[in-house]
N, C-alpha and C positions, 0 to 999 in steps of 0.2 A: 109050871106055871106060876110060880111068885115071882122067877126071873123075868117074863113076859109082863107081867102088870108093872114089875119096877120100871121095866123098858118104858113102857106106855105112860107113866108118870114121867119120866124123864124126858120124852118126846114131847107131852103137852106142856112142862115147864119150860122147856126151851123153846118151844113156840110161841109161849104167852111172853117169855121174859127178853127173847131176843129177836126171832122172826118176824113177827107181825108188828112189834114197835120199830124195826128197820123199814119195813116196808111203809108203816103209816109215817116215818120222819120223810120218805122222799114223796109220798102223795101229798103231804103239808106244802112240803116246799114247793112242788109244782103248781099246786091250786090255791095257795093261801090267798093270792091277791085277785083271784077272779071268780072264786066262789060266789053262788048266790046265798040267801039267807038261809033257806033248808039245809043246803051244803055245809054252810059253816056252823050249825047246829049239829049236823051230823058228826062233822070235826071234831067239836068239842066233847060230844059223847065218846069218841072214839080215844082222845087225850085223855077223858077221866078214865075210861075201862083199862087202858094199857099204861096207865101213870108208873106203876113199877119199873116196867121193860124199859119206858123212855127215860126215867130218871137214872136208872143203868146205864143206857147208852149215850146219855148227854154228855159226859166229858170227853167224848171221843168225837165227836162231831161236831163240826164248824159250818154254820149256815150261814155266818154274818154276810152282808153282800160284799163283793168286792170294790176296792176301791177304785175311785172316780180317776178317769184321765184328764186333768187339765190342760188344754193346751194353751200355749203362752207365745 
């Protein structure tokens, strides 16, 4: 019984720190420039809620825009 509780805590911690923030990163990347004001407020709430996981994943993700191709 104690092992099951420990595994449940581990699964919840993994979801809170890794799985949901990773999905949130991709959601924010896809919707950032086209979101309505209500959706943008919801995005800010999600960032606040999952901030520890976003902070944990931040060094490994790079969502900077790709360099432009300038024709000469």
